[in-house]
N, CA, C and O atoms as a GROMACS GRO file, in nm:
protein
  580
    1MET      N    1   8.580   9.269  -9.397
    1MET     CA    2   8.601   9.411  -9.374
    1MET      C    3   8.749   9.432  -9.339
    1MET      O    4   8.798   9.369  -9.245
    2PRO      N    5   8.821   9.518  -9.410
    2PRO     CA    6   8.963   9.539  -9.382
    2PRO      C    7   8.984   9.611  -9.249
    2PRO      O    8   8.906   9.698  -9.209
    3ARG      N    9   9.088   9.572  -9.184
    3ARG     CA   10   9.124   9.631  -9.055
    3ARG      C   11   9.203   9.758  -9.078
    3ARG      O   12   9.297   9.759  -9.157
    4SER      N   13   9.166   9.866  -9.011
    4SER     CA   14   9.241   9.992  -9.026
    4SER      C   15   9.364   9.988  -8.938
    4SER      O   16   9.360   9.935  -8.827
    5ASP      N   17   9.471  10.044  -8.986
    5ASP     CA   18   9.597  10.048  -8.911
    5ASP      C   19   9.602  10.177  -8.832
    5ASP      O   20   9.621  10.285  -8.888
    6ASN      N   21   9.585  10.166  -8.700
    6ASN     CA   22   9.582  10.284  -8.614
    6ASN      C   23   9.718  10.352  -8.604
    6ASN      O   24   9.726  10.470  -8.572
    7SER      N   25   9.827  10.279  -8.630
    7SER     CA   26   9.959  10.338  -8.614
    7SER      C   27   9.986  10.449  -8.715
    7SER      O   28  10.079  10.528  -8.695
    8THR      N   29   9.909  10.457  -8.823
    8THR     CA   30   9.927  10.566  -8.919
    8THR      C   31   9.847  10.690  -8.881
    8THR      O   32   9.866  10.796  -8.941
    9ASN      N   33   9.758  10.678  -8.784
    9ASN     CA   34   9.677  10.789  -8.737
    9ASN      C   35   9.763  10.881  -8.649
    9ASN      O   36   9.823  10.833  -8.553
   10PRO      N   37   9.772  11.012  -8.680
   10PRO     CA   38   9.853  11.102  -8.598
   10PRO      C   39   9.807  11.107  -8.451
   10PRO      O   40   9.890  11.125  -8.361
   11GLY      N   41   9.678  11.090  -8.427
   11GLY     CA   42   9.628  11.087  -8.291
   11GLY      C   43   9.682  10.968  -8.215
   11GLY      O   44   9.712  10.977  -8.096
   12TRP      N   45   9.694  10.854  -8.285
   12TRP     CA   46   9.749  10.734  -8.223
   12TRP      C   47   9.894  10.757  -8.183
   12TRP      O   48   9.938  10.713  -8.076
   13THR      N   49   9.969  10.826  -8.267
   13THR     CA   50  10.110  10.855  -8.237
   13THR      C   51  10.122  10.944  -8.114
   13THR      O   52  10.210  10.922  -8.031
   14ILE      N   53  10.037  11.042  -8.101
   14ILE     CA   54  10.038  11.130  -7.983
   14ILE      C   55  10.005  11.049  -7.859
   14ILE      O   56  10.070  11.065  -7.755
   15LEU      N   57   9.906  10.962  -7.868
   15LEU     CA   58   9.869  10.876  -7.756
   15LEU      C   59   9.983  10.782  -7.721
   15LEU      O   60  10.009  10.757  -7.603
   16PHE      N   61  10.052  10.730  -7.820
   16PHE     CA   62  10.167  10.643  -7.798
   16PHE      C   63  10.278  10.718  -7.724
   16PHE      O   64  10.340  10.662  -7.633
   17MET      N   65  10.303  10.843  -7.762
   17MET     CA   66  10.405  10.923  -7.694
   17MET      C   67  10.367  10.946  -7.548
   17MET      O   68  10.453  10.941  -7.460
   18ALA      N   69  10.239  10.972  -7.522
   18ALA     CA   70  10.193  10.991  -7.384
   18ALA      C   71  10.210  10.862  -7.304
   18ALA      O   72  10.252  10.864  -7.189
   19TRP      N   73  10.177  10.749  -7.366
   19TRP     CA   74  10.194  10.619  -7.300
   19TRP      C   75  10.342  10.594  -7.269
   19TRP      O   76  10.376  10.550  -7.160
   20LEU      N   77  10.428  10.622  -7.367
   20LEU     CA   78  10.572  10.600  -7.349
   20LEU      C   79  10.625  10.685  -7.233
   20LEU      O   80  10.705  10.637  -7.153
   21LEU      N   81  10.583  10.809  -7.225
   21LEU     CA   82  10.627  10.897  -7.118
   21LEU      C   83  10.574  10.851  -6.983
   21LEU      O   84  10.647  10.853  -6.884
   22ALA      N   85  10.448  10.810  -6.978
   22ALA     CA   86  10.391  10.760  -6.852
   22ALA      C   87  10.462  10.633  -6.807
   22ALA      O   88  10.490  10.615  -6.688
   23LEU      N   89  10.493  10.545  -6.902
   23LEU     CA   90  10.563  10.421  -6.869
   23LEU      C   91  10.705  10.449  -6.820
   23LEU      O   92  10.748  10.394  -6.719
   24ALA      N   93  10.777  10.535  -6.892
   24ALA     CA   94  10.914  10.569  -6.852
   24ALA      C   95  10.916  10.638  -6.716
   24ALA      O   96  11.004  10.611  -6.634
   25SER      N   97  10.819  10.725  -6.691
   25SER     CA   98  10.812  10.794  -6.562
   25SER      C   99  10.781  10.696  -6.448
   25SER      O  100  10.839  10.706  -6.340
   26SER      N  101  10.692  10.603  -6.474
   26SER     CA  102  10.658  10.502  -6.372
   26SER      C  103  10.779  10.414  -6.342
   26SER      O  104  10.810  10.388  -6.226
   27LEU      N  105  10.846  10.369  -6.447
   27LEU     CA  106  10.965  10.286  -6.427
   27LEU      C  107  11.077  10.365  -6.359
   27LEU      O  108  11.149  10.311  -6.276
   28GLY      N  109  11.091  10.493  -6.394
   28GLY     CA  110  11.191  10.578  -6.328
   28GLY      C  111  11.161  10.595  -6.181
   28GLY      O  112  11.251  10.592  -6.097
   29SER      N  113  11.034  10.614  -6.149
   29SER     CA  114  10.992  10.628  -6.010
   29SER      C  115  11.024  10.502  -5.931
   29SER      O  116  11.076  10.508  -5.819
   30LEU      N  117  10.994  10.388  -5.990
   30LEU     CA  118  11.026  10.260  -5.924
   30LEU      C  119  11.176  10.238  -5.914
   30LEU      O  120  11.223  10.181  -5.815
   31PHE      N  121  11.252  10.281  -6.014
   31PHE     CA  122  11.398  10.269  -6.009
   31PHE      C  123  11.454  10.349  -5.892
   31PHE      O  124  11.539  10.300  -5.817
   32PHE      N  125  11.407  10.474  -5.877
   32PHE     CA  126  11.458  10.557  -5.768
   32PHE      C  127  11.426  10.497  -5.631
   32PHE      O  128  11.510  10.501  -5.541
   33SER      N  129  11.307  10.442  -5.616
   33SER     CA  130  11.270  10.391  -5.483
   33SER      C  131  11.320  10.249  -5.457
   33SER      O  132  11.363  10.220  -5.346
   34GLU      N  133  11.315  10.162  -5.557
   34GLU     CA  134  11.349  10.022  -5.533
   34GLU      C  135  11.496   9.989  -5.557
   34GLU      O  136  11.554   9.907  -5.485
   35ILE      N  137  11.557  10.051  -5.655
   35ILE     CA  138  11.698  10.022  -5.688
   35ILE      C  139  11.792  10.118  -5.614
   35ILE      O  140  11.887  10.076  -5.549
   36MET      N  141  11.763  10.248  -5.626
   36MET     CA  142  11.849  10.348  -5.562
   36MET      C  143  11.818  10.365  -5.414
   36MET      O  144  11.894  10.429  -5.341
   37GLN      N  145  11.707  10.306  -5.369
   37GLN     CA  146  11.667  10.311  -5.228
   37GLN      C  147  11.638  10.453  -5.178
   37GLN      O  148  11.663  10.484  -5.062
   38PHE      N  149  11.584  10.540  -5.266
   38PHE     CA  150  11.538  10.672  -5.226
   38PHE      C  151  11.396  10.657  -5.174
   38PHE      O  152  11.305  10.622  -5.251
   39ALA      N  153  11.375  10.682  -5.047
   39ALA     CA  154  11.242  10.666  -4.988
   39ALA      C  155  11.148  10.775  -5.041
   39ALA      O  156  11.181  10.894  -5.031
   40PRO      N  157  11.032  10.737  -5.097
   40PRO     CA  158  10.939  10.838  -5.147
   40PRO      C  159  10.866  10.908  -5.032
   40PRO      O  160  10.827  10.845  -4.934
   41CYS      N  161  10.849  11.038  -5.046
   41CYS     CA  162  10.776  11.115  -4.945
   41CYS      C  163  10.626  11.104  -4.971
   41CYS      O  164  10.584  11.038  -5.066
   42LEU      N  165  10.547  11.167  -4.889
   42LEU     CA  166  10.402  11.164  -4.901
   42LEU      C  167  10.355  11.219  -5.037
   42LEU      O  168  10.269  11.159  -5.101
   43LEU      N  169  10.412  11.331  -5.079
   43LEU     CA  170  10.371  11.390  -5.207
   43LEU      C  171  10.415  11.304  -5.325
   43LEU      O  172  10.346  11.300  -5.427
   44CYS      N  173  10.527  11.235  -5.312
   44CYS     CA  174  10.571  11.143  -5.417
   44CYS      C  175  10.470  11.029  -5.432
   44CYS      O  176  10.440  10.986  -5.544
   45TRP      N  177  10.418  10.981  -5.320
   45TRP     CA  178  10.317  10.874  -5.326
   45TRP      C  179  10.191  10.923  -5.396
   45TRP      O  180  10.134  10.851  -5.477
   46TYR      N  181  10.148  11.045  -5.366
   46TYR     CA  182  10.029  11.099  -5.433
   46TYR      C  183  10.051  11.111  -5.583
   46TYR      O  184   9.961  11.082  -5.662
   47GLN      N  185  10.171  11.155  -5.623
   47GLN     CA  186  10.200  11.167  -5.765
   47GLN      C  187  10.199  11.029  -5.831
   47GLN      O  188  10.153  11.015  -5.944
   48ARG      N  189  10.249  10.928  -5.762
   48ARG     CA  190  10.244  10.792  -5.815
   48ARG      C  191  10.100  10.744  -5.832
   48ARG      O  192  10.068  10.676  -5.928
   49ILE      N  193  10.015  10.780  -5.737
   49ILE     CA  194   9.874  10.740  -5.744
   49ILE      C  195   9.810  10.791  -5.873
   49ILE      O  196   9.725  10.724  -5.930
   50PHE      N  197   9.850  10.910  -5.918
   50PHE     CA  198   9.794  10.965  -6.041
   50PHE      C  199   9.869  10.919  -6.165
   50PHE      O  200   9.811  10.916  -6.274
   51LEU      N  201   9.997  10.883  -6.151
   51LEU     CA  202  10.078  10.845  -6.267
   51LEU      C  203  10.058  10.700  -6.309
   51LEU      O  204  10.037  10.672  -6.427
   52PHE      N  205  10.064  10.607  -6.214
   52PHE     CA  206  10.061  10.465  -6.248
   52PHE      C  207   9.936  10.424  -6.326
   52PHE      O  208   9.949  10.347  -6.422
   53PRO      N  209   9.817  10.472  -6.291
   53PRO     CA  210   9.699  10.433  -6.371
   53PRO      C  211   9.704  10.483  -6.515
   53PRO      O  212   9.644  10.423  -6.604
   54LEU      N  213   9.776  10.592  -6.539
   54LEU     CA  214   9.785  10.645  -6.675
   54LEU      C  215   9.847  10.543  -6.771
   54LEU      O  216   9.810  10.536  -6.888
   55VAL      N  217   9.941  10.464  -6.722
   55VAL     CA  218  10.003  10.361  -6.806
   55VAL      C  219   9.896  10.265  -6.856
   55VAL      O  220   9.895  10.229  -6.974
   56PHE      N  221   9.808  10.222  -6.768
   56PHE     CA  222   9.703  10.127  -6.805
   56PHE      C  223   9.594  10.191  -6.890
   56PHE      O  224   9.541  10.129  -6.982
   57VAL      N  225   9.560  10.315  -6.858
   57VAL     CA  226   9.459  10.387  -6.937
   57VAL      C  227   9.508  10.405  -7.080
   57VAL      O  228   9.435  10.379  -7.175
   58PHE      N  229   9.633  10.449  -7.094
   58PHE     CA  230   9.689  10.469  -7.228
   58PHE      C  231   9.707  10.337  -7.303
   58PHE      O  232   9.683  10.330  -7.423
   59THR      N  233   9.750  10.233  -7.232
   59THR     CA  234   9.768  10.102  -7.296
   59THR      C  235   9.636  10.052  -7.354
   59THR      O  236   9.630  10.006  -7.468
   60THR      N  237   9.531  10.061  -7.274
   60THR     CA  238   9.400  10.017  -7.319
   60THR      C  239   9.352  10.099  -7.438
   60THR      O  240   9.298  10.044  -7.534
   61ALA      N  241   9.372  10.228  -7.432
   61ALA     CA  242   9.326  10.316  -7.540
   61ALA      C  243   9.405  10.294  -7.669
   61ALA      O  244   9.353  10.316  -7.778
   62LEU      N  245   9.532  10.253  -7.657
   62LEU     CA  246   9.613  10.231  -7.778
   62LEU      C  247   9.563  10.114  -7.861
   62LEU      O  248   9.570  10.119  -7.984
   63PHE      N  249   9.512  10.010  -7.797
   63PHE     CA  250   9.472   9.891  -7.872
   63PHE      C  251   9.356   9.917  -7.967
   63PHE      O  252   9.357   9.867  -8.080
   64CYS      N  253   9.259   9.993  -7.924
   64CYS     CA  254   9.144  10.019  -8.012
   64CYS      C  255   9.131  10.167  -8.046
   64CYS      O  256   9.030  10.210  -8.101
   65PHE      N  257   9.234  10.243  -8.015
   65PHE     CA  258   9.235  10.388  -8.031
   65PHE      C  259   9.103  10.448  -7.982
   65PHE      O  260   9.023  10.500  -8.059
   66ASP      N  261   9.084  10.437  -7.852
   66ASP     CA  262   8.966  10.490  -7.785
   66ASP      C  263   8.975  10.642  -7.781
   66ASP      O  264   9.061  10.698  -7.714
   67LYS      N  265   8.887  10.707  -7.853
   67LYS     CA  266   8.890  10.853  -7.862
   67LYS      C  267   8.847  10.922  -7.734
   67LYS      O  268   8.869  11.042  -7.718
   68SER      N  269   8.786  10.850  -7.643
   68SER     CA  270   8.745  10.910  -7.515
   68SER      C  271   8.854  10.901  -7.409
   68SER      O  272   8.829  10.932  -7.292
   69VAL      N  273   8.974  10.860  -7.448
   69VAL     CA  274   9.083  10.846  -7.352
   69VAL      C  275   9.115  10.979  -7.283
   69VAL      O  276   9.154  10.981  -7.167
   70VAL      N  277   9.099  11.088  -7.355
   70VAL     CA  278   9.128  11.220  -7.297
   70VAL      C  279   9.039  11.244  -7.176
   70VAL      O  280   9.084  11.299  -7.076
   71ARG      N  281   8.914  11.203  -7.186
   71ARG     CA  282   8.819  11.221  -7.076
   71ARG      C  283   8.864  11.147  -6.950
   71ARG      O  284   8.841  11.194  -6.839
   72TYR      N  285   8.928  11.031  -6.968
   72TYR     CA  286   8.972  10.952  -6.853
   72TYR      C  287   9.109  10.994  -6.802
   72TYR      O  288   9.134  10.992  -6.681
   73ALA      N  289   9.197  11.030  -6.893
   73ALA     CA  290   9.336  11.057  -6.856
   73ALA      C  291   9.358  11.200  -6.808
   73ALA      O  292   9.444  11.224  -6.723
   74LEU      N  293   9.283  11.294  -6.862
   74LEU     CA  294   9.305  11.435  -6.827
   74LEU      C  295   9.288  11.464  -6.677
   74LEU      O  296   9.372  11.535  -6.621
   75PRO      N  297   9.186  11.412  -6.609
   75PRO     CA  298   9.176  11.437  -6.465
   75PRO      C  299   9.294  11.378  -6.385
   75PRO      O  300   9.342  11.440  -6.290
   76LEU      N  301   9.339  11.259  -6.424
   76LEU     CA  302   9.454  11.199  -6.356
   76LEU      C  303   9.580  11.282  -6.376
   76LEU      O  304   9.653  11.311  -6.281
   77ALA      N  305   9.606  11.320  -6.501
   77ALA     CA  306   9.725  11.399  -6.532
   77ALA      C  307   9.718  11.538  -6.469
   77ALA      O  308   9.818  11.590  -6.420
   78GLY      N  309   9.600  11.598  -6.469
   78GLY     CA  310   9.583  11.730  -6.408
   78GLY      C  311   9.605  11.727  -6.258
   78GLY      O  312   9.671  11.815  -6.203
   79ALA      N  313   9.549  11.627  -6.192
   79ALA     CA  314   9.569  11.616  -6.047
   79ALA      C  315   9.714  11.588  -6.013
   79ALA      O  316   9.769  11.643  -5.918
   80GLY      N  317   9.778  11.502  -6.092
   80GLY     CA  318   9.921  11.475  -6.071
   80GLY      C  319  10.005  11.599  -6.093
   80GLY      O  320  10.101  11.623  -6.020
   81TRP      N  321   9.968  11.679  -6.194
   81TRP     CA  322  10.040  11.803  -6.222
   81TRP      C  323  10.028  11.900  -6.105
   81TRP      O  324  10.126  11.964  -6.067
   82LEU      N  325   9.908  11.911  -6.048
   82LEU     CA  326   9.889  12.002  -5.933
   82LEU      C  327   9.971  11.958  -5.812
   82LEU      O  328  10.030  12.042  -5.743
   83VAL      N  329   9.974  11.828  -5.785
   83VAL     CA  330  10.055  11.779  -5.672
   83VAL      C  331  10.203  11.802  -5.700
   83VAL      O  332  10.278  11.841  -5.611
   84ALA      N  333  10.246  11.778  -5.824
   84ALA     CA  334  10.386  11.800  -5.861
   84ALA      C  335  10.423  11.948  -5.851
   84ALA      O  336  10.533  11.982  -5.807
   85LEU      N  337  10.331  12.036  -5.892
   85LEU     CA  338  10.356  12.180  -5.879
   85LEU      C  339  10.372  12.218  -5.732
   85LEU      O  340  10.466  12.289  -5.696
   86TYR      N  341  10.281  12.172  -5.649
   86TYR     CA  342  10.288  12.199  -5.505
   86TYR      C  343  10.418  12.146  -5.446
   86TYR      O  344  10.481  12.212  -5.365
   87HIS      N  345  10.457  12.026  -5.488
   87HIS     CA  346  10.581  11.965  -5.438
   87HIS      C  347  10.702  12.050  -5.476
   87HIS      O  348  10.793  12.070  -5.395
   88ASN      N  349  10.704  12.100  -5.599
   88ASN     CA  350  10.816  12.184  -5.642
   88ASN      C  351  10.818  12.317  -5.567
   88ASN      O  352  10.925  12.367  -5.534
   89LEU      N  353  10.702  12.373  -5.540
   89LEU     CA  354  10.697  12.497  -5.462
   89LEU      C  355  10.753  12.474  -5.321
   89LEU      O  356  10.815  12.564  -5.264
   90LEU      N  357  10.732  12.356  -5.266
   90LEU     CA  358  10.791  12.322  -5.137
   90LEU      C  359  10.942  12.309  -5.146
   90LEU      O  360  11.016  12.363  -5.064
   91VAL      N  361  10.988  12.237  -5.248
   91VAL     CA  362  11.131  12.212  -5.264
   91VAL      C  363  11.208  12.341  -5.283
   91VAL      O  364  11.318  12.358  -5.229
   92TYR      N  365  11.152  12.433  -5.360
   92TYR     CA  366  11.223  12.558  -5.388
   92TYR      C  367  11.192  12.670  -5.288
   92TYR      O  368  11.231  12.784  -5.310
   93GLY      N  369  11.124  12.637  -5.179
   93GLY     CA  370  11.104  12.731  -5.069
   93GLY      C  371  11.000  12.838  -5.091
   93GLY      O  372  10.999  12.937  -5.018
   94VAL      N  373  10.913  12.822  -5.189
   94VAL     CA  374  10.810  12.922  -5.214
   94VAL      C  375  10.698  12.911  -5.110
   94VAL      O  376  10.642  13.012  -5.068
   95ILE      N  377  10.668  12.789  -5.069
   95ILE     CA  378  10.565  12.765  -4.968
   95ILE      C  379  10.632  12.763  -4.830
   95ILE      O  380  10.733  12.695  -4.812
   96PRO      N  381  10.577  12.836  -4.734
   96PRO     CA  382  10.640  12.845  -4.602
   96PRO      C  383  10.637  12.713  -4.524
   96PRO      O  384  10.555  12.625  -4.551
   97GLU      N  385  10.726  12.702  -4.427
   97GLU     CA  386  10.740  12.583  -4.344
   97GLU      C  387  10.611  12.543  -4.274
   97GLU      O  388  10.585  12.424  -4.255
   98SER      N  389  10.531  12.640  -4.237
   98SER     CA  390  10.412  12.613  -4.154
   98SER      C  391  10.306  12.529  -4.224
   98SER      O  392  10.224  12.467  -4.156
   99ILE      N  393  10.304  12.524  -4.357
   99ILE     CA  394  10.200  12.448  -4.426
   99ILE      C  395  10.257  12.330  -4.506
   99ILE      O  396  10.199  12.289  -4.606
  100ARG      N  397  10.368  12.277  -4.461
  100ARG     CA  398  10.427  12.161  -4.529
  100ARG      C  399  10.359  12.033  -4.483
  100ARG      O  400  10.344  12.012  -4.363
  101PRO      N  401  10.317  11.948  -4.576
  101PRO     CA  402  10.246  11.826  -4.538
  101PRO      C  403  10.336  11.716  -4.484
  101PRO      O  404  10.289  11.625  -4.416
  102CYS      N  405  10.463  11.722  -4.512
  102CYS     CA  406  10.555  11.616  -4.473
  102CYS      C  407  10.627  11.651  -4.343
  102CYS      O  408  10.750  11.657  -4.339
  103SER      N  409  10.552  11.674  -4.238
  103SER     CA  410  10.612  11.713  -4.111
  103SER      C  411  10.670  11.594  -4.037
  103SER      O  412  10.759  11.610  -3.954
  104GLN      N  413  10.620  11.473  -4.066
  104GLN     CA  414  10.673  11.352  -4.004
  104GLN      C  415  10.717  11.256  -4.113
  104GLN      O  416  10.662  11.256  -4.223
  105GLY      N  417  10.815  11.174  -4.083
  105GLY     CA  418  10.863  11.076  -4.180
  105GLY      C  419  10.959  11.138  -4.280
  105GLY      O  420  11.041  11.222  -4.245
  106ILE      N  421  10.949  11.095  -4.404
  106ILE     CA  422  11.038  11.140  -4.510
  106ILE      C  423  11.008  11.285  -4.545
  106ILE      O  424  10.892  11.323  -4.561
  107SER      N  425  11.111  11.365  -4.556
  107SER     CA  426  11.094  11.506  -4.589
  107SER      C  427  11.057  11.522  -4.736
  107SER      O  428  11.114  11.456  -4.823
  108CYS      N  429  10.962  11.611  -4.763
  108CYS     CA  430  10.922  11.640  -4.901
  108CYS      C  431  11.021  11.733  -4.970
  108CYS      O  432  11.012  11.753  -5.091
  109THR      N  433  11.113  11.789  -4.897
  109THR     CA  434  11.209  11.883  -4.955
  109THR      C  435  11.347  11.821  -4.973
  109THR      O  436  11.440  11.890  -5.013
  110GLU      N  437  11.361  11.694  -4.944
  110GLU     CA  438  11.489  11.624  -4.960
  110GLU      C  439  11.525  11.618  -5.109
  110GLU      O  440  11.443  11.575  -5.190
  111LYS      N  441  11.647  11.660  -5.143
  111LYS     CA  442  11.691  11.656  -5.283
  111LYS      C  443  11.787  11.539  -5.300
  111LYS      O  444  11.906  11.550  -5.270
  112TYR      N  445  11.734  11.427  -5.349
  112TYR     CA  446  11.818  11.310  -5.373
  112TYR      C  447  11.907  11.329  -5.493
  112TYR      O  448  12.022  11.285  -5.493
  113ILE      N  449  11.855  11.394  -5.596
  113ILE     CA  450  11.936  11.430  -5.712
  113ILE      C  451  11.914  11.578  -5.740
  113ILE      O  452  11.808  11.634  -5.710
  114ASP      N  453  12.015  11.641  -5.798
  114ASP     CA  454  12.005  11.782  -5.834
  114ASP      C  455  12.095  11.806  -5.955
  114ASP      O  456  12.210  11.847  -5.942
  115LEU      N  457  12.041  11.779  -6.073
  115LEU     CA  458  12.117  11.793  -6.197
  115LEU      C  459  12.099  11.933  -6.253
  115LEU      O  460  11.987  11.985  -6.255
  116PHE      N  461  12.206  11.992  -6.298
  116PHE     CA  462  12.206  12.124  -6.361
  116PHE      C  463  12.152  12.233  -6.268
  116PHE      O  464  12.114  12.340  -6.315
  117GLY      N  465  12.147  12.207  -6.139
  117GLY     CA  466  12.103  12.307  -6.042
  117GLY      C  467  11.952  12.322  -6.029
  117GLY      O  468  11.906  12.403  -5.948
  118PHE      N  469  11.874  12.247  -6.106
  118PHE     CA  470  11.729  12.262  -6.095
  118PHE      C  471  11.654  12.131  -6.118
  118PHE      O  472  11.535  12.123  -6.085
  119LEU      N  473  11.716  12.030  -6.173
  119LEU     CA  474  11.646  11.908  -6.211
  119LEU      C  475  11.647  11.808  -6.095
  119LEU      O  476  11.740  11.730  -6.078
  120THR      N  477  11.539  11.814  -6.016
  120THR     CA  478  11.522  11.724  -5.902
  120THR      C  479  11.416  11.620  -5.937
  120THR      O  480  11.353  11.628  -6.043
  121ILE      N  481  11.396  11.523  -5.851
  121ILE     CA  482  11.292  11.422  -5.876
  121ILE      C  483  11.154  11.488  -5.885
  121ILE      O  484  11.078  11.455  -5.976
  122PRO      N  485  11.117  11.580  -5.794
  122PRO     CA  486  10.987  11.648  -5.811
  122PRO      C  487  10.977  11.727  -5.942
  122PRO      O  488  10.869  11.735  -6.001
  123MET      N  489  11.088  11.785  -5.988
  123MET     CA  490  11.086  11.858  -6.114
  123MET      C  491  11.068  11.762  -6.232
  123MET      O  492  10.998  11.795  -6.328
  124LEU      N  493  11.129  11.644  -6.226
  124LEU     CA  494  11.109  11.543  -6.330
  124LEU      C  495  10.962  11.505  -6.338
  124LEU      O  496  10.906  11.491  -6.447
  125SER      N  497  10.900  11.488  -6.222
  125SER     CA  498  10.757  11.454  -6.217
  125SER      C  499  10.674  11.567  -6.276
  125SER      O  500  10.581  11.543  -6.354
  126PHE      N  501  10.706  11.690  -6.240
  126PHE     CA  502  10.632  11.806  -6.291
  126PHE      C  503  10.644  11.814  -6.443
  126PHE      O  504  10.546  11.840  -6.512
  127LEU      N  505  10.764  11.793  -6.495
  127LEU     CA  506  10.786  11.798  -6.640
  127LEU      C  507  10.710  11.685  -6.710
  127LEU      O  508  10.652  11.706  -6.816
  128ALA      N  509  10.712  11.566  -6.652
  128ALA     CA  510  10.641  11.453  -6.713
  128ALA      C  511  10.491  11.479  -6.718
  128ALA      O  512  10.428  11.460  -6.822
  129PHE      N  513  10.433  11.524  -6.606
  129PHE     CA  514  10.290  11.554  -6.606
  129PHE      C  515  10.258  11.669  -6.701
  129PHE      O  516  10.153  11.668  -6.766
  130SER      N  517  10.346  11.768  -6.710
  130SER     CA  518  10.324  11.881  -6.802
  130SER      C  519  10.320  11.834  -6.947
  130SER      O  520  10.233  11.874  -7.023
  131ILE      N  521  10.415  11.751  -6.984
  131ILE     CA  522  10.421  11.702  -7.122
  131ILE      C  523  10.301  11.613  -7.152
  131ILE      O  524  10.243  11.621  -7.260
  132ILE      N  525  10.264  11.528  -7.057
  132ILE     CA  526  10.146  11.443  -7.076
  132ILE      C  527  10.021  11.529  -7.095
  132ILE      O  528   9.938  11.501  -7.181
  133LEU      N  529  10.007  11.634  -7.015
  133LEU     CA  530   9.892  11.725  -7.029
  133LEU      C  531   9.891  11.791  -7.167
  133LEU      O  532   9.786  11.799  -7.231
  134VAL      N  533  10.006  11.838  -7.212
  134VAL     CA  534  10.013  11.902  -7.343
  134VAL      C  535   9.976  11.802  -7.453
  134VAL      O  536   9.901  11.835  -7.545
  135LEU      N  537  10.029  11.680  -7.443
  135LEU     CA  538   9.996  11.577  -7.542
  135LEU      C  539   9.846  11.546  -7.542
  135LEU      O  540   9.786  11.529  -7.649
  136LEU      N  541   9.786  11.538  -7.424
  136LEU     CA  542   9.642  11.512  -7.416
  136LEU      C  543   9.560  11.627  -7.475
  136LEU      O  544   9.458  11.604  -7.541
  137LEU      N  545   9.604  11.750  -7.452
  137LEU     CA  546   9.532  11.864  -7.508
  137LEU      C  547   9.546  11.869  -7.660
  137LEU      O  548   9.450  11.903  -7.730
  138ILE      N  549   9.663  11.836  -7.709
  138ILE     CA  550   9.683  11.829  -7.856
  138ILE      C  551   9.595  11.718  -7.913
  138ILE      O  552   9.530  11.736  -8.016
  139LEU      N  553   9.594  11.603  -7.848
  139LEU     CA  554   9.511  11.492  -7.893
  139LEU      C  555   9.364  11.530  -7.894
  139LEU      O  556   9.292  11.500  -7.990
  140ASN      N  557   9.319  11.594  -7.789
  140ASN     CA  558   9.179  11.637  -7.781
  140ASN      C  559   9.146  11.734  -7.894
  140ASN      O  560   9.039  11.724  -7.954
  141ARG      N  561   9.235  11.825  -7.922
  141ARG     CA  562   9.211  11.923  -8.031
  141ARG      C  563   9.201  11.852  -8.166
  141ARG      O  564   9.119  11.889  -8.250
  142ARG      N  565   9.285  11.751  -8.187
  142ARG     CA  566   9.282  11.677  -8.316
  142ARG      C  567   9.156  11.592  -8.328
  142ARG      O  568   9.102  11.574  -8.437
  143LEU      N  569   9.108  11.541  -8.215
  143LEU     CA  570   8.990  11.455  -8.220
  143LEU      C  571   8.862  11.534  -8.239
  143LEU      O  572   8.764  11.482  -8.292
  144VAL      N  573   8.862  11.660  -8.195
  144VAL     CA  574   8.744  11.744  -8.207
  144VAL      C  575   8.720  11.785  -8.352
  144VAL      O  576   8.606  11.804  -8.393
  145ARG      N  577   8.825  11.798  -8.430
  145ARG     CA  578   8.814  11.840  -8.570
  145ARG      C  579   8.728  11.749  -8.652
  145ARG      O  580   8.710  11.772  -8.771
   0.00000   0.00000   0.00000
């Protein structure tokens, strides 16, 4: 029986892009904390909890092109997106001081980098989770057809 080449499947390419983004985001997160010595805050840790497993979920799904990957990855990406959104609302002062979770230890509003006046580490996380969510929704739509 001939083996099908999953790399020609457009769904596989979308999944590969999601994996690549999750991997790059995970490595970037580790670079900031381990190489640049930027201490992660509480919300950064929560975002890592949702991001790091995505690398393994996507890796596993790429080998056999598991069509149920959306079912496993979407809750992780969605929860990470919500934490990243909340983190950005804190950084940009939308959420008041009284309900900030990082009252002790590392501040959740510390801006270690600020590129172009808006690109902070929490914003990078928010963008990564947003793109992963969009890719998963596109993948789900293609698989339903």
